[in-house]
N, C-alpha and C positions, 0 to 999 in steps of 0.2 A: 468757741470750744465745740468740737464735734460730738455727736451723740454718744459715741462709745467711750468718751472720757468722763471720769468722775471728778468731783471737786475734792481732791485730797488736800488736807492741810499739812503743814510741816510737822505738826505734833502727831500726825496719824502714822508716820513711818519711822523706822529706825534710821539713825545716822551712825556712820562708822568713820574710821581713820585709815588713810593710806600714808605710810611713812617710807621714805627712801633713805632714811638714816643719813641725812645730808652732812657732808664734810664742808665746813665753811672755810673761807680764806683765813689762814693763820691757825686753823684748828687741826684736829687729828681724828682718825677713826675711833680711838679710845674715847675721846670726848663725845663723838657722835653716838656711840653705843650708850654712854651714860645718859645723854639727852633723850635718846629713844625710850629708854626705860622710864625716865621721869615723865615724859609725855604720855606713855602708855598707862602709867599709874594715875595720872590726872584724868585721862580719857575714861578710865574705868570709874573713877569717882564721879565724873560729870555725866555718866549715863550713856556713853557711846556703846554701840552694840558689838563691834568687832574692830580689831587692830591688825591690819595687813602690812606686810613688808614685801618689797619687790626685788626680783633678781635682775641686776645689771652688772656688766663686767667692763673693766678697763675704762671706767668713768671716774675721774678724780674727785667728783663731787657726790658720789654715792658709795656708802660703806656696806650696803646690805648684799654683797655679792654671794656670800655663803648663807643664803636666805634661811635654810632650815636651822642653822646654828643660831641665828639672830632671833628667830621665832622662839626657840627654846629659852633664850636669854629673857625675852619679854614675858613668856608664859610663866617662867619661874618667879618672876618679880611681880606678878599680878595674881588675882585669884578667881575672878568671875568673867572678865571680858573674853570673848572668843579671839583667838590669835591665829593668823594664817598667812598665806602667800597671795600676793596680788601683783604678779604671780610667779610661779615656777615656770621657766621656759622649757617645756618638756623636750623639745628636740635637742637640747643641750645635754640630755641625761639618758641613761638607761631607765626604762620604766620600773624595773625591779629595784634599782637604787632609791628612786623616789618613793616607791611603796614601802620599802624598809625604813626610810627616814621618817615618813609621815606616820607609819605604823608605830615607830618608836615615840614620836611626839604625842600621838593619841594615847599610847600606853602610859606615858609619863603624866599627861594632862588630859584625862578622859573627859570627853564631851565638850572640849574647848577648841579643837583644832579644825581649821578649814584648809582645803587644798585647792587654790585657784591656779589654773593652768593657762599658759599662753603658748603660741606657736612661733612667735618671733624670736630672734636670737637674744634680744636685750643688749645688743652691742654691735660693733662693726664687724664686717665680714672676716677680717684677719683674725680678730679675737674669737669669732665663732669657729673658725678652723682650728684654732688652738684648743678650744673646748671640745670639739667634736672629733678631732683627730683625722678621721677619714675624709672630711670635707664634703661628703655626699649628702648629708642630711640637711635638706633645705626647708623642712617643715611640711613638705607635701604628704608625708606619711603620718602626719599628726593624728588622723582618725584611727589608724591602726595602732599607733603608740598608746592612744587613749584607751582603746579596747583592751590592750594588754595590761595596762596599769589598773584598770577597773577590775579585771579578772583576778589580779593578785589579791585584792580585797574581798572579792566575791567570786569564787571559782565557778559558780553557776552561770556566770556570764561568758565563760570561756567557750570557744568554738569546738575544742577538743579536750583531751585529758591534760590537766595541769601537772607537769612533771617537776616544776620548780615552784617553791612556795616562798612567799614573803613572810619572814619571821623576825620581829613582829610585823603584823599587817593583816594577814589572812583572818577573815571573820570580823574585822573592825569596821564600824560605820563612820566613815570620814566624809563629810560633804565635799563633793567635787564640783567646782565651778569652772565654766569656760569663760575666759577673758578675751576681749577682742576690740579692735578699732575699725572693723569692716564687717561685711555681711557674712564672711565665712564661718566664724565661730558662733555668730548669732543663729545662723541656720542650723549648724550642727548641734548646738545646745538645745534648740527647740526640738529637733528630730529625736534626740536622746532623752528628752524630758529632764534636762539638767538646769540648774540656775545659771544665769548669764550676767556678766559684769561688763559694761561698756566704758571705754576709756575716753570720755568726753573731755578730760583735762588736757589731752594733746591732739585729739581728733574730733573737734566739735561738729564739723559739717555733716557727718554721717550719723549723728546720734539718733535722731528720730526715725530715719529709715531702718537703722539696725534694730532698734527696739520693736518697730512694727514687724520686721521680718522674723525676729525671734518669736513674737507672739503668734504670728500667722503659721509658723512652722511647728509650733509646739504640739507635742503628743504626750499625753499623760503617761507617767512611769511610776514605778514603785518608790522613786525618789520624790517626785512632785506630782500633784494632781492638776495643778494649774501653773502657768508661767510665773517665774519670780526673777525680776530684773533689777539689778543695781547699776547705778551710774556714778562714775568718778568725776569730780569737778574741783577745779582750783577755787578755794575760798580763802581770802585774806581779809580778816576783819580787824578793825582797830576802833578806838574811841571816836575818831573823826574820819571823814572821807579822805581828807588830805593825807593823814598819816597812813591810812590803808593803801592809798595809791603810791605813796613813797615806798612802803614796805614791798609792794608788788613789783618794784623795779628790779628786785633781786631775781624774781622768776623771769622777768622779761630779759634780763641779762643772760640768764642760764640758757634760754632758748636762742637768743641771739648768738651766743658762743657756739651752740650746737650747729646752727645754720652755717657758721663760718668755719666749722671744724676746729675750733679753738677751745678744747675742753679743759676747763680749769675748775678749781674749787668754787663753791658758792660765794658770790660776790656781795659786798655790803650794798645797801640801797643808796640811790643817788636822788638828788632833787629833781632831775629831769633827764629823760632819755634822749632828748633832741640832738645832743652833741655826739651820741654814741651810735645811733643807727641812721641809715639812709632811708629815704622815703619808701623805696622798694622793700627794704628789710622791715620797716615799720608795718607796712601793709601785710607782708607775709606773716609777721608775728601776730597781728590782729586777727588774721584768719585762723592761725593755729591755736591761739589762746582765746578764741572768740567766746567761749562759754564761761571764761573766768569771771569771778565775782570779787571785786575789791570794794570795801566800804565800811561805813559806820554801821552800828547795829540795825538802824532803820533801813539803810540802803541794802544791806545784806539780806535782811528778812524779805524785803520786797522782791529782790532779784532771785533769791532762792525759791520763793513761791512761784514766780514766773517760770523758772527752770523746771520745777515739779509739774506745773500745769502742762508744759510742752512735752516732757518726757514720760509723764505718768509712772515714774520710777516707783518700785516697791521699797527701795532703800537708796540712800545717797551716801557716797563715800567721799569724804572731804580730804583734799590734799592742800597743805600749806607750806610751800617752800619759802620760809622766812629766815633771814640771816641771824637775827638775834633770838636766842632761845626763849627769853622771857616774853618777847613780843609774839613768838610762835605759840607759846602756851596761852597767852591772852587771846589770841585769835580763836583758838579752839574753845576757850571758855565762853567767848561771846557767842559763838555758834550754838554751844550747848544751852545757853540762856535763851536764845531765840527760839529753839525748837521745843522747849518745855511746854507741856500742855497748859 
């Protein structure tokens, strides 16, 4: 371990939940939203710090496309856990609309709302054009959009006079996070002194370099005095390694179907993936899901500690794409037990 790393223990940092509100084979969005609320209520009881939902579109296995609405659903059904977006894909929207939506959420649920922002479309290019209409916004103006959005909350950040106000929104303090799977948002978050969340759950290879870039780029701001970095990781826990590995085949099938362009609802687990993927696909998935942790409580604890040692994360956000709702709840419960002091 290098000299600039500290020996953080799992109990030293907060753990949080990222939920895609998955639609399982044979299920429905209505069922997904019910399950999301139940998971959020359990996460709150088990001591998780925040509960984030992600914006994706035209994906048959994800129900959280209207992310702000689902955040409201979760916040209304819980009382203390922070609720937010992981993330809102800002290039899909007018910054004013997002300011108003999250101003409304913060007004309804004061002190509990997070606004995590990404610059990817969260979908395919055809759907991105349907969302953005003019087709010109490819995320390159994300820094300018971000400046505009932040100024709606805090007009002192505006470069000129603000003639348009976000109501509700103006004057509210809503934590803004930048999300990323590359160095772009890591560096921008550092330069602006904002918290940063890295998507190791689908882009593990660049995790440590992005974290280091964020910390190197960091400039203190009125938001943060020092860097604060969260990392998302797939964790599927069960009572035995064998059962966890079996449950994990649902996630592997999800990514296999994405690679093949065969987007379907979340599939039930299988005993073995060997008959489903080619050797090339297996290697590609092992690379894309390389940081994923499947296992029994002992295995998960050991691998999570190793992950924390490598990333030096200030917070870890757990993603568990598990087909069976009860098994998904059990996975998060096991993690909560592992991280207790």
